[in-house]
C-alpha positions in Angstrom: 9.2 -13.8 -34.2 9.6 -13.7 -37.9 11.6 -10.6 -39.0 11.4 -11.2 -43.0 13.8 -11.0 -45.8 15.3 -8.2 -47.5 18.6 -6.7 -47.9 20.5 -3.5 -46.4 20.3 -2.4 -42.7 16.7 -2.0 -41.2 16.4 1.4 -39.6 14.9 0.6 -36.1 13.2 3.2 -33.6 13.5 1.9 -30.0 11.2 3.9 -27.4 11.6 3.4 -23.7 9.6 4.7 -20.9 12.1 7.3 -19.5 15.5 9.0 -20.7 17.5 6.8 -18.1 16.1 3.6 -19.3 16.7 4.7 -23.0 20.4 5.2 -22.1 20.7 2.0 -20.1 19.3 0.2 -23.1 21.5 2.0 -25.8 24.7 1.3 -23.6 24.2 -2.3 -23.4 23.3 -3.0 -26.9 25.8 -0.8 -28.1 28.7 -2.6 -26.0 29.5 -5.3 -28.1 30.2 -3.0 -31.4 31.1 0.0 -29.7 30.5 3.5 -31.7 27.3 4.8 -29.8 26.5 8.4 -30.6 24.0 10.8 -28.8 22.3 13.9 -30.3 19.4 16.0 -28.9 15.8 15.4 -30.0 13.4 18.3 -30.0 13.0 17.8 -26.5 16.4 18.3 -24.8 15.5 15.8 -22.0 14.9 12.8 -24.4 18.1 12.2 -26.3 18.3 10.0 -29.3 21.2 7.4 -29.3 22.4 5.8 -32.3 24.5 2.4 -33.0 24.6 -0.5 -35.3 23.2 -3.9 -33.9 22.0 -7.3 -35.3 18.7 -8.6 -34.4 17.9 -12.3 -35.6 21.1 -12.0 -37.9 19.7 -9.0 -39.6 22.0 -5.9 -39.5 20.1 -3.1 -38.0 20.6 0.7 -37.4 19.3 1.5 -34.0 17.9 4.8 -32.8 16.7 4.6 -29.2 14.8 7.6 -27.5 12.3 7.9 -24.9 9.1 9.3 -23.5 8.5 10.3 -19.9 5.6 8.2 -18.8 2.2 8.6 -20.3 2.5 10.7 -23.5 -1.2 11.5 -23.6 -3.9 12.7 -21.2 -7.4 11.9 -21.2 -9.7 14.9 -20.4 -13.2 16.3 -21.2 -13.9 18.4 -24.1 -13.4 21.9 -23.7 -17.1 22.8 -22.9 -17.3 20.5 -19.8 -13.8 21.1 -18.3 -14.6 24.3 -16.4 -16.2 23.5 -13.0 -19.4 25.7 -13.8 -19.8 24.4 -17.3 -22.2 21.6 -16.6 -23.9 19.5 -13.9 -21.6 17.2 -12.5 -23.9 14.3 -13.3 -23.3 15.2 -16.9 -19.7 14.1 -16.5 -20.6 10.3 -16.5 -21.4 10.7 -20.0 -19.8 13.8 -21.3 -17.6 13.4 -24.4 -13.7 12.7 -23.8 -10.7 12.7 -25.9 -6.7 11.5 -25.5 -4.5 13.9 -26.7 -0.9 15.0 -26.1 -0.6 18.0 -23.9 1.3 21.2 -24.7 4.3 20.3 -22.4 4.9 16.9 -24.4 4.7 18.1 -27.9 8.5 18.2 -28.4 8.5 14.5 -27.5 5.5 13.9 -30.1 7.7 15.9 -32.8 10.8 13.7 -32.2 8.7 10.3 -32.5 7.1 11.4 -35.8 10.2 12.8 -37.2 12.5 9.5 -36.4 9.6 7.4 -37.4 9.3 8.7 -40.9 12.8 7.4 -41.6 12.4 3.9 -40.0 11.1 0.4 -40.9 10.7 -1.0 -37.6 9.2 0.2 -34.2 10.3 -1.8 -30.9 8.8 -0.7 -27.8 10.7 -0.7 -24.5 7.9 0.3 -22.2 7.5 -1.4 -18.8 6.1 -4.5 -19.1 2.8 -4.1 -17.3 -0.6 -2.9 -18.2 0.5 0.6 -17.7 3.3 0.3 -19.8 1.4 -1.7 -22.6 -0.9 1.5 -22.8 2.0 3.9 -22.9 3.1 1.6 -25.8 -0.1 2.1 -27.6 0.1 5.8 -27.2 3.5 5.8 -29.0 2.1 3.6 -31.6 -0.8 6.0 -32.3 1.9 9.0 -32.7 4.6 6.9 -34.8 1.9 5.1 -37.0 0.5 8.2 -38.1 3.6 9.4 -39.2 4.3 6.3 -40.9 1.5 3.6 -41.4 4.2 0.9 -42.9 6.1 0.5 -39.5 6.8 -3.1 -38.4 5.7 -2.9 -34.8 7.3 -5.1 -32.1 7.4 -5.4 -28.3 10.6 -5.9 -26.2 9.8 -7.7 -22.7 12.3 -7.3 -19.9 12.3 -7.1 -16.1 15.6 -5.9 -15.5 18.0 -3.4 -17.0 21.0 -6.1 -17.1 22.9 -7.4 -20.3 21.3 -11.0 -20.1 17.8 -9.5 -20.1 18.3 -6.7 -22.7 19.9 -9.0 -25.2 17.3 -11.7 -24.4 14.4 -9.4 -25.0 15.6 -7.8 -28.3 16.3 -11.2 -30.0 12.9 -12.6 -29.0 10.8 -9.5 -29.8 6.7 -10.1 -29.6 3.8 -8.1 -30.5 2.0 -5.5 -28.1 -0.9 -6.7 -26.2 -4.1 -4.5 -27.0 -6.0 -6.0 -24.4 -3.8 -4.5 -21.6 -4.0 -1.4 -23.1 -7.8 -1.5 -23.3 -7.9 -2.3 -19.7 -6.0 1.1 -18.7 -8.0 2.9 -21.2 -11.3 1.8 -19.2 -9.8 2.2 -15.7 -8.5 6.0 -16.8 -12.0 6.7 -18.0 -13.8 5.3 -15.1 -11.3 7.2 -13.0 -11.8 10.5 -14.5 -15.5 10.3 -14.7 -16.2 9.3 -11.1 -13.2 11.4 -9.5 -14.1 14.5 -11.6 -18.1 14.4 -10.8 -17.8 13.5 -7.2 -14.8 15.9 -6.6 -17.0 18.8 -8.0 -20.0 17.8 -6.5 -18.7 17.9 -2.8 -16.3 21.0 -3.4 -18.8 23.2 -4.6 -21.2 21.9 -2.1 -19.3 22.1 1.0 -16.1 24.4 0.6 -18.1 27.9 0.9 -20.6 26.4 3.2 -18.3 25.6 6.1 -15.0 27.0 7.7 -12.6 24.4 6.9 -9.8 25.2 9.3 -7.8 22.2 8.8 -6.7 23.4 5.3 -5.4 27.0 5.9 -6.6 28.6 2.9 -9.8 27.0 2.7 -11.3 29.2 -0.3 -8.8 27.2 -2.6 -9.4 23.9 -1.4 -10.3 21.0 -3.5 -12.5 18.1 -1.5 -11.0 15.7 -4.0 -12.8 12.2 -4.3 -10.8 9.2 -6.2 -11.8 5.5 -6.4 -8.6 4.5 -5.0 -7.9 7.6 -2.6 -11.0 7.4 -0.8 -11.2 3.8 0.1 -7.7 4.6 1.5 -9.1 7.3 3.7 -12.1 4.9 4.9 -9.4 2.5 6.2 -8.1 5.3 8.0 -11.4 6.5 9.6 -12.6 3.1 10.2 -9.7 2.2 12.5 -9.8 5.6 14.2 -13.5 4.8 14.8 -12.7 1.5 16.2 -10.2 2.9 18.6 -12.6 5.8 19.6 -15.2 3.2 20.2 -12.9 1.0 22.6 -14.1 1.1 26.3 -11.1 0.0 28.5 -12.2 -2.3 31.3 -10.2 -3.3 34.2 -9.2 -6.9 34.3 -7.2 -9.1 36.7 -4.7 -12.1 35.9 -2.5 -14.2 38.0 0.9 -15.2 37.0 3.4 -17.4 38.9 7.1 -18.1 38.5 9.3 -21.0 39.6 13.2 -20.5 40.2 15.6 -23.6 40.2 19.3 -24.0 39.7 18.6 -24.2 35.8 16.9 -21.0 35.8 13.4 -19.1 36.3 10.1 -20.1 34.3 7.3 -17.9 34.3 3.9 -19.6 34.2 0.7 -18.0 32.6 -2.9 -18.4 33.8 -4.9 -20.7 31.5 -7.9 -18.6 32.1 -6.0 -15.5 30.7 -7.7 -12.8 32.9 -11.2 -12.2 34.8 -13.0 -8.9 34.8 -14.5 -9.9 37.9 -12.4 -8.4 40.8 -13.8 -10.3 43.5 -13.6 -13.8 41.5 -10.1 -13.1 41.0 -9.1 -12.5 44.5 -10.9 -15.5 45.7 -9.0 -17.8 43.3 -5.7 -15.8 44.1 -6.1 -16.4 47.7 -6.7 -20.2 47.0 -3.3 -20.4 45.2 -1.7 -18.5 47.9 -3.0 -21.0 50.6 -2.0 -23.9 48.7 1.0 -22.9 46.6 2.2 -26.4 45.7 2.4 -26.9 42.2 2.1 -30.1 40.6 3.6 -30.9 36.8 0.6 -32.2 34.7 2.1 -32.4 31.4 5.2 -31.8 29.4 5.4 -31.6 25.9 8.4 -31.3 23.4 7.9 -31.2 19.6 10.1 -29.7 16.5 8.9 -26.3 15.0 9.8 -24.8 11.9 9.9 -21.0 10.9 9.6 -20.8 7.2 11.2 -17.8 5.2 9.3 -15.3 3.3 7.7 -15.5 -0.1 9.6 -13.9 -2.8 9.3 -10.2 -2.6 6.3 -8.4 -4.3 5.6 -4.6 -4.4 3.1 -4.6 -1.4 5.5 -6.7 0.7 8.4 -4.3 -0.3 6.4 -1.6 1.0 5.2 -2.9 4.0 8.9 -4.7 5.2 10.6 -1.1 4.3 8.1 0.6 6.6 8.4 -1.8 9.3 12.1 -2.3 9.2 13.3 1.2 8.2 10.2 3.5 8.9 10.4 4.6 5.3 7.0 5.5 3.6 5.4 3.8 0.7 6.1 7.0 -1.8 9.7 7.3 -0.9 10.3 3.3 -0.8 9.0 3.2 -4.3 11.1 6.2 -5.6 14.2 4.3 -4.2 13.3 1.3 -5.6 12.8 2.9 -9.2 16.2 4.4 -9.0 17.7 1.1 -8.1 16.0 -0.4 -11.0 16.9 2.1 -13.6 20.6 1.8 -12.5 20.1 -1.9 -13.1 20.6 -3.2 -9.5 17.3 -4.7 -9.0 14.6 -6.1 -10.9 11.3 -4.0 -12.1 9.8 -3.1 -8.4 6.1 -2.7 -9.5 5.1 -6.6 -9.4 2.2 -8.6 -7.9 4.1 -11.7 -8.5 5.6 -13.6 -5.4 6.9 -17.0 -7.1 9.8 -17.5 -9.6 9.5 -19.2 -12.7 11.0 -22.6 -13.0 13.3 -21.2 -16.0 14.7 -18.6 -13.6 18.4 -19.2 -12.9 18.4 -18.5 -9.0 21.9 -20.0 -8.7 23.4 -17.4 -11.0 21.6 -14.6 -8.9 23.0 -16.0 -5.7 26.5 -16.5 -7.2 26.8 -12.8 -7.9 26.5 -12.1 -4.2 29.6 -14.2 -3.1 31.8 -11.3 -3.2 29.9 -9.1 -0.6 31.8 -8.4 2.7 28.4 -8.7 4.7 26.5 -11.7 3.2 28.8 -13.2 0.8 29.9 -16.1 3.1 26.2 -17.1 3.5 25.7 -16.9 -0.4 28.9 -19.4 -0.7 27.2 -21.6 1.7 23.9 -21.4 0.0 25.5 -22.7 -3.2 27.6 -25.3 -1.3 25.5 -28.6 -1.7 27.4 -30.1 1.5 25.8 -27.6 3.5 22.2 -28.6 2.5 21.1 -25.1 2.9 19.5 -24.7 -0.4 15.7 -24.7 -0.9 13.7 -23.7 -3.8 11.5 -20.6 -3.0 7.8 -21.1 -1.9 5.2 -20.1 -4.3 3.2 -17.2 -2.7 0.2 -18.0 -5.2 0.2 -14.5 -7.0 1.5 -14.0 -10.8 0.8 -10.8 -12.6 2.3 -12.5 -16.0 4.5 -9.6 -16.6 7.3 -9.6 -14.0 9.2 -11.8 -11.8 9.5 -11.0 -8.0 11.7 -8.4 -6.9 15.3 -9.8 -6.7 19.2 -8.5 -7.3 20.1 -8.1 -10.5 23.7 -6.7 -10.1 26.1 -7.0 -7.3 27.3 -4.0 -5.5 28.9 -3.3 -2.2 27.4 0.3 -2.1 27.7 3.0 -4.7 29.3 6.4 -3.8 26.0 8.2 -4.8 23.8 6.0 -2.6 22.0 7.5 0.0 21.4 5.3 3.4 18.2 4.6 2.0 19.5 3.3 -1.3 21.6 0.8 0.8 19.0 -0.3 2.9 16.6 -1.1 0.4 19.2 -2.8 -1.8 20.2 -4.8 1.5 16.8 -5.8 2.0 16.2 -7.1 -1.4 19.3 -9.0 -1.5 19.0 -10.5 1.9 15.1 -11.4 1.2 16.2 -13.2 -2.1 18.6 -15.2 -0.2 16.4 -16.0 2.6 13.6 -17.1 0.3 16.1 -19.7 -1.1 17.0 -21.3 1.9 15.9 -23.9 4.6 13.6 -22.9 7.1 14.7 -22.3 10.7 14.4 -25.4 13.1 13.5 -25.1 16.8 12.7 -27.6 19.7 9.6 -26.1 21.5 8.8 -27.3 25.3 5.4 -26.8 26.9 4.9 -27.3 30.7 1.5 -27.4 32.2 1.1 -27.3 36.1 -1.9 -27.1 38.6 -2.1 -25.0 41.7 -5.3 -25.6 44.2 -7.0 -26.7 41.0 -6.1 -23.7 38.6 -4.0 -24.7 35.4 -1.0 -22.4 34.5 1.6 -23.1 31.5 4.9 -22.2 30.3 6.7 -22.5 27.1 10.1 -22.6 26.1 12.1 -22.7 22.8 15.6 -23.7 21.6 16.6 -22.7 18.0 18.2 -25.9 16.6 19.3 -24.6 13.3 19.0 -20.8 12.3 19.4 -21.5 8.4 17.5 -18.4 6.9 17.9 -16.7 9.9 21.5 -16.3 9.4 21.1 -13.9 6.6 17.6 -12.3 7.1 18.6 -10.2 10.2 15.1 -8.6 10.0 13.3 -11.7 11.5 14.0 -13.1 14.9 12.8 -16.1 16.7 13.8 -16.0 20.1 12.6 -18.2 22.9 13.1 -18.8 26.6 15.0 -21.9 28.0 12.9 -23.7 30.5 14.3 -25.8 33.2 13.7 -29.4 33.2 10.4 -30.5 34.5 8.8 -34.2 34.7 5.2 -35.1 35.2 4.2 -35.3 38.8 7.1 -33.1 40.0 6.0 -30.8 42.7 7.6 -27.1 43.9 6.5 -24.3 45.8 5.5 -21.6 43.4 5.5 -17.6 43.8 2.4 -15.9 42.8 1.4 -12.3 42.2 -1.6 -10.4 40.7 -1.4 -7.7 38.0 -3.9 -5.4 36.3 -3.6 -4.2 32.9 -5.2 -0.9 30.9 -5.3 -0.4 28.1 -1.5 7.6 2.7 0.5 11.1 0.3 -2.6 12.2 -1.4 -4.5 12.2 1.8 -2.0 14.0 3.5 -1.7 16.6 0.8 -5.5 17.0 0.9 -5.6 17.4 4.6 -7.8 14.3 4.9 -5.3 12.6 7.3 -2.1 13.3 9.5 0.8 11.2 10.2 2.7 11.3 13.3 6.3 10.7 14.0 5.6 6.9 14.7 4.0 6.7 10.9 0.5 6.3 12.6 -2.2 7.9 10.5 -5.2 9.5 12.0 -8.1 11.3 10.1 -8.5 15.0 10.1 -11.8 16.3 10.8 -12.4 17.2 7.3 -11.6 13.3 6.1 -13.7 11.7 9.1 -16.6 14.4 8.0 -16.4 13.2 4.3 -16.3 9.5 5.2 -19.2 9.8 7.8 -21.6 11.8 5.4 -21.3 9.1 2.8 -21.7 6.3 5.5 -24.6 7.8 6.7 -26.3 7.8 3.0 -25.6 4.0 3.3 -22.9 3.7 0.6 -19.7 2.2 1.0 -17.7 4.7 -1.0 -15.2 4.5 1.2 -14.7 0.9 1.5 -12.3 -1.3 -0.9 -15.0 -3.3 -2.3 -15.8 -0.8 -5.5 -12.1 -0.4 -6.4 -11.7 -4.2 -6.1 -14.6 -4.8 -8.5 -13.3 -2.3 -10.9 -9.6 -4.1 -10.7 -11.4 -7.6 -11.3 -13.1 -6.0 -14.5 -9.9 -4.6 -15.7 -8.4 -8.0 -15.5 -11.4 -9.4 -17.5 -10.7 -6.9 -20.1 -6.9 -7.8 -20.1 -7.6 -11.3 -20.6 -10.2 -10.9 -23.3 -13.2 -12.1 -21.1 -15.1 -8.8 -21.2 -14.7 -5.8 -23.5 -13.4 -2.4 -22.7 -17.2 -1.0 -23.7 -19.0 -3.4 -21.7 -16.9 -2.5 -18.5 -17.4 1.2 -19.0 -21.1 0.8 -19.7 -21.8 -1.4 -16.4 -19.5 0.6 -14.1 -20.6 4.3 -15.0 -24.2 3.2 -15.0 -23.9 2.1 -11.6 -21.5 5.0 -10.4 -24.1 7.7 -12.0 -27.3 6.3 -10.2 -25.0 6.1 -7.0 -24.1 9.7 -7.5 -27.5 11.3 -8.2 -28.8 9.3 -5.1 -25.8 10.6 -3.2 -26.7 14.3 -4.2 -30.4 13.8 -3.4 -29.3 12.9 -0.1 -26.6 15.4 0.7 -28.3 16.9 3.4 -26.1 14.1 5.3 -22.9 15.4 4.1 -24.0 18.9 5.5 -25.2 17.5 8.7 -21.6 15.2 8.9 -19.8 18.4 8.1 -21.6 20.4 10.7 -20.8 18.1 13.6 -17.0 19.1 13.0 -17.1 22.6 11.3 -18.8 26.1 11.9 -21.0 27.2 9.1 -19.6 29.9 6.8 -21.2 33.4 6.1 -19.8 32.8 2.6 -22.6 32.2 -0.2 -22.6 28.8 -1.2 -20.8 28.2 -4.4 -22.5 25.1 -5.7 -23.4 24.4 -9.5 -27.2 23.8 -10.6 -28.9 20.8 -11.6 -29.0 21.9 -15.2 -26.8 24.9 -15.7 -27.8 26.7 -18.9 -25.4 29.1 -20.7 -27.2 32.5 -21.8 -24.1 34.7 -23.2 -20.7 35.7 -22.6 -20.1 38.3 -19.8 -19.9 41.7 -21.1 -18.0 42.9 -18.1 -15.0 41.0 -18.7 -15.6 38.9 -21.9 -14.0 35.7 -20.6 -16.6 34.2 -18.1 -20.1 32.8 -19.4 -23.5 34.2 -17.5 -25.9 31.2 -16.7 -29.4 31.2 -15.6 -29.3 30.9 -12.1 -31.4 31.7 -8.8 -28.6 33.1 -6.2 -27.4 36.4 -5.8 -23.9 37.8 -7.4 -22.2 41.0 -8.2 -23.3 40.9 -11.8 -27.0 40.3 -12.0 -30.0 40.9 -14.3 -32.8 41.4 -11.9 -36.1 39.9 -13.8 -39.7 41.1 -13.3 -41.7 40.1 -10.4 -44.4 38.9 -12.9 -42.3 36.1 -14.1 -43.4 32.5 -13.4 -40.8 30.7 -15.0 -37.9 30.8 -17.5 -35.7 28.4 -19.7 -32.7 29.2 -21.9 -33.4 28.2 -25.4 -30.7 27.3 -28.3 -31.9 30.5 -30.0 -29.1 33.2 -30.5 -30.0 37.0 -30.6 -28.7 38.2 -34.0 -28.1 41.8 -32.4 -26.5 41.6 -29.2 -22.7 41.4 -28.7 -20.5 40.2 -27.4 -22.3 36.7 -28.4 -23.5 34.5 -28.6 -26.3 35.6 -26.6 -29.1 32.8 -26.3 -32.8 34.0 -25.9 -35.0 33.0 -23.0 -38.3 31.5 -23.0 -40.2 33.6 -20.5 -43.9 32.9 -18.9 -45.5 35.8 -17.1 -48.4 35.6 -14.9 -51.6 37.1 -16.6 -52.8 38.7 -13.4 -49.4 40.6 -13.2 -49.2 41.9 -16.4 -51.1 44.1 -18.8 -53.7 42.7 -21.3 -51.9 43.7 -24.1 -49.0 41.4 -23.3 -48.4 37.6 -24.1 -47.9 35.6 -20.9 -45.3 33.6 -23.1 -42.3 35.6 -24.6 -39.3 34.8 -26.2 -36.9 37.4 -25.1 -33.1 38.5 -25.0 -31.3 40.0 -21.8 -28.6 41.6 -24.0 -30.5 45.0 -23.7 -32.2 44.6 -27.5 -35.5 43.4 -26.4 -38.1 46.4 -25.9 -41.1 44.5 -24.5 -38.8 42.8 -21.8 -37.4 46.3 -20.7 -41.1 47.6 -20.8 -42.4 44.6 -18.4 -39.4 45.3 -16.1 -40.4 49.0 -16.0 -43.9 48.1 -15.5 -43.2 45.9 -12.7 -41.6 48.5 -10.6 -39.1 46.1 -9.1 -38.0 48.2 -6.1 -34.6 48.2 -4.8 -33.6 45.5 -7.3 -34.2 47.9 -10.3 -31.7 49.2 -12.5 -31.1 52.2 -10.6 -30.6 50.3 -7.3 -27.5 51.1 -5.2 -24.6 49.3 -6.1 -22.1 47.4 -3.8 -18.7 48.6 -3.4 -16.3 48.9 -6.5 -19.3 48.2 -8.5 -20.3 50.2 -11.8 -23.5 49.9 -13.9 -24.0 49.5 -17.6 -26.6 50.5 -20.0 -28.2 47.3 -20.0 -28.8 47.3 -16.3 -25.7 44.6 -15.7 -23.8 45.7 -12.6 -20.1 44.9 -13.0 -18.1 43.8 -10.2 -15.9 40.6 -9.6 -15.0 38.0 -12.4 -17.6 35.7 -11.2 -20.7 36.8 -13.4 -24.0 34.7 -13.0 -27.3 35.6 -14.2 -30.1 35.6 -11.6 -33.7 35.4 -11.6 -35.9 36.5 -8.6 -39.7 35.8 -8.5 -42.5 36.8 -6.3 -44.3 34.9 -5.0 -41.3 32.4 -4.5 -40.7 30.1 -7.3 -38.6 26.9 -7.5 -37.7 25.5 -10.5 -38.0 21.7 -10.3 -35.5 19.8 -12.9 -37.4 21.4 -16.0 -40.9 20.9 -14.6 -43.6 23.3 -14.1 -42.3 25.6 -11.5 -43.8 25.1 -8.0 -45.3 28.4 -6.4 -45.7 29.0 -2.7 -47.8 31.8 -2.4 -47.8 31.7 1.6 -45.1 32.2 4.2 -44.8 30.9 7.7 -45.2 32.3 11.1 -44.6 30.8 14.5 -46.2 31.1 17.9 -45.6 30.5 21.4 -48.4 28.0 22.0 -50.3 28.2 25.3 -53.7 26.6 24.7 -55.1 24.1 26.7 -54.0 21.5 23.9 -50.4 22.2 24.7 -49.9 23.4 28.2 -46.3 22.3 28.0 -45.5 25.7 26.3 -43.9 24.1 23.2 -43.5 25.9 20.2 -45.3 25.0 17.1 -45.0 25.8 13.6 -48.4 27.1 12.5 -47.8 26.5 8.8 -47.2 22.6 9.3 -49.2 22.3 12.6 -46.1 20.4 13.8 -44.5 20.8 16.9 -40.9 22.0 16.9 -38.0 20.3 18.1 -35.3 21.8 20.7 -31.6 21.9 19.1 -28.2 23.3 20.5 -26.0 25.6 18.2 -22.4 24.5 18.0 -20.5 27.2 16.3 -18.2 29.7 17.9 -20.7 32.6 17.7 -23.8 30.8 19.4 -22.2 27.6 21.1 -24.5 26.2 23.6 -27.6 28.8 22.5 -30.6 26.6 21.7 -33.1 27.1 19.0 -36.3 25.6 17.7 -36.6 24.0 14.5 -39.6 22.6 12.6 -39.5 18.7 12.3 -40.8 19.0 8.7 -37.3 19.2 6.5 -39.1 21.1 4.0 -40.4 23.9 6.3 -38.0 26.9 7.0 -39.2 27.7 10.6 -36.4 28.9 13.0 -36.5 30.6 16.4 -33.9 31.1 19.0 -35.3 29.9 22.4 -34.5 33.2 24.2 -36.5 35.0 21.7 -39.4 32.4 22.3 -39.2 33.1 26.2 -39.4 36.8 25.6 -42.7 36.3 23.3 -40.9 37.6 20.2 -40.0 34.2 18.1 -38.1 35.1 14.9 -38.5 33.5 11.6 -35.6 32.9 9.1 -33.7 36.1 8.8 -35.1 37.8 11.5 -33.0 40.2 13.6 -31.2 38.4 16.6 -29.4 39.9 19.4 -28.7 43.4 19.5 -30.9 44.0 16.1 -28.4 42.2 14.0 -28.6 38.7 13.1 -25.9 36.5 13.6 -23.7 34.3 11.2 -25.1 31.3 13.0 -28.7 32.4 12.5 -28.4 32.9 8.7 -26.3 29.9 8.2 -28.6 27.8 10.2 -31.3 29.2 8.0 -29.5 28.4 4.8 -29.0 24.8 6.1 -32.6 24.1 6.8 -33.5 25.4 3.4 -31.0 23.1 1.9 -32.3 20.2 3.9 -35.8 20.8 2.8 -34.7 20.5 -0.9 -33.4 17.0 -0.5 -36.8 15.3 0.1 -37.4 15.4 -3.5 -37.6 18.1 -6.3 -40.9 19.8 -6.6 -41.4 19.9 -3.0 -43.2 23.1 -1.7 -40.6 25.5 -0.3 -41.6 28.3 2.3 -40.2 31.6 2.1 -39.9 34.0 5.1 -43.1 35.8 4.0 -45.3 36.2 1.3 -42.9 38.9 -0.1 -39.9 37.0 0.8 -36.9 36.6 -1.5 -36.1 32.9 -2.5 -33.3 31.7 -4.7 -32.6 28.4 -6.1 -29.2 26.9 -5.1 -26.6 25.3 -7.2 -27.8 21.7 -6.5 -31.6 22.7 -7.0 -32.9 23.3 -3.5 -34.6 26.6 -2.2 -32.5 29.2 -0.4 -34.4 31.6 1.8 -33.3 34.7 4.0 -32.6 38.3 4.4 -29.5 40.8 4.6 -27.8 39.9 7.8 -26.6 43.6 7.9 -30.0 45.3 7.7 -32.3 42.5 7.8 -33.9 43.8 4.5 -35.5 40.5 2.8 -35.0 41.9 -0.8 -31.3 41.3 -0.9 -28.5 39.5 0.7 -25.3 41.1 2.5 -23.1 41.2 -0.3 -24.9 43.9 -2.1 -26.4 45.7 0.9 -25.9 49.4 0.6 -24.8 49.4 4.2 -22.0 47.2 3.5 -18.8 48.5 5.3 -20.6 51.3 7.3 
């Protein structure tokens, strides 16, 4: 490090990652000279400490303050942040920005004010990739206020005097490649997580009764590139357990008792699944019970101490030894680190650098009442107990393995878990500096009636590391003395044997008292749905490849833009394919959950904003094709509509975007054009006249409003805050991703075929001329009730078996029992409609009849049906005049 010349004290702004770290660094550096002063910054949680210090022989006036983790957040531009603002697929390329959120503006102001008065900036962020990224966030703020700052990086792994003084006297430059790797990971996580989370939440949460979650109306069905593979581990293991079929098996054990003790011998065959064979062999052994010793082997065995402690091993061992969760383990470890008792607890490294003074670390533990004596023996050359730690083969180039950095016999403010974790870190460190345990193992092989048996025994000759590492054991059984050829009578018997936080928060998994994880129905259904698509999104491979790319960015072999482009391109293709096959998600969810009677709240493939809502002046109105409480019904004569970027200069509140309408020539007077650029804000007289001419029946402006609704002069009905613009068509029209609408002028009908060509009485769909399949309903309302369904997924035919047997087959939305269609009937119909749409955009949909109503759902498929209250095909139940009667 070259500091440069010049006179006078240099004002140095030091920034740590947390307030506690800033305080510890300030206390350590100010201790030789004293005189540390503390004052409040703009944020009362992030104080500023001042004192004098010398760096490289230069007098410095040090100012130490902190941030609280990441100072900035990566987010989409405002127009993409609301759930219904765009197609989720657009999030793969929507503009993103990194900015300081409102709750951290005070920290930003503190940094700006202090940076203007300083010449140097020293960054004391955690020395990993995440810390380097936070460092560059601090640089952006401080350099923006003072572009002449000389920027340095302090690298340390423990909050102890030796490390902190060493770091400040050997300052380095920040590593931009590390920060770029985290930027790439953040952007990939944001885009993948947001797109899949919006997709599956809006697709599924209103379609099913998600009873695992309590209030299922507010549930978020989140997807995370790291979270979902963790769920996959749980589900896959659960499936393996469920698939296991226990089988009875038989084994033969024998024992020999002498003056030296009893030895138990195991059968070389292990076990047999055939009972008769096992009995025959058993009876042979009983008839000739004399055993002959055939072989005796004695050999030395070593049990090696563990590798130095990494984060993963710390979590695994804390869970195994103390039943501590990973989350709580890291919380306690962070507190021990910030208090200076252990090194930085987030590390992948499991080998010590040759420059590490291991003896000094051991020496600090000599005074401990429990393991101090062992530490003394370890340092004694005559004891020959010392052995340099093994190399575990992992090095993150940022931090050493976790080890003790300060002696403690137990602090007054420590909980039992603090004491346990500190003890684990110390004992683990002492163990990995120790010789392996030594044992003598004896194996005896015997023969009884031609069957081979063996027994093993072990004697520990030198415990070595096991003396301090009480968590490991290496017990053994002492065998009596045997020699080859020795014979003895044997007693024989026959025996038969039989057989992580966000996931818990999202109700994807549960954990029992023994810390065993099991998937909930919701978690299993999501994994099953994606698995049926053929994707391994729930496997760790995707995340593993992403981490490999991040490492490539951090070492400079790949650029951030290259990694972003490749990863997002692959994942967008995967997303689009998953959406096209989402029927498999519906089928998987239907295995575990009953269908909901709520309208499905999805987002369209191409949502087009028309105008702000005149009812609430907050939400936006979109061109959609599903019923809602705030709608503008368009003429029957309409065959297509598309929102343009032209704004109506008259209507308010604005902007109100004009719509390019296309009418059918046969359905409008000859003096009107089939193409019309119109406005639904109320100013378009031509559109209003066409609406009047169409005589739109019950959906006219004078239609009976639903409960708690009023009407405006423009014909917009006001209700809930969810205002959407819908279009209804006759005949049924489906928009197909911006292409010419597909018109289906015919409905479908079903017959109970009894001709000679179908003597079996099988129901046949006359629209497709295909035989129907018989299914069984599994929802609470109709569990066990059978129904017929067309094999063509694009067809909407549906009929209850008992209706067919009474010669009264029903189509979609028909009346069920008691003159009122059941919720299962309507939900099954909606499901079939969605499945029809997944076979490809532009496929011909089929309505209930030629005058039936069809809407296009959030993901682009047609949804058919009728009101389940009164059976009217021109509206759904949420706007039925009979609602509540």
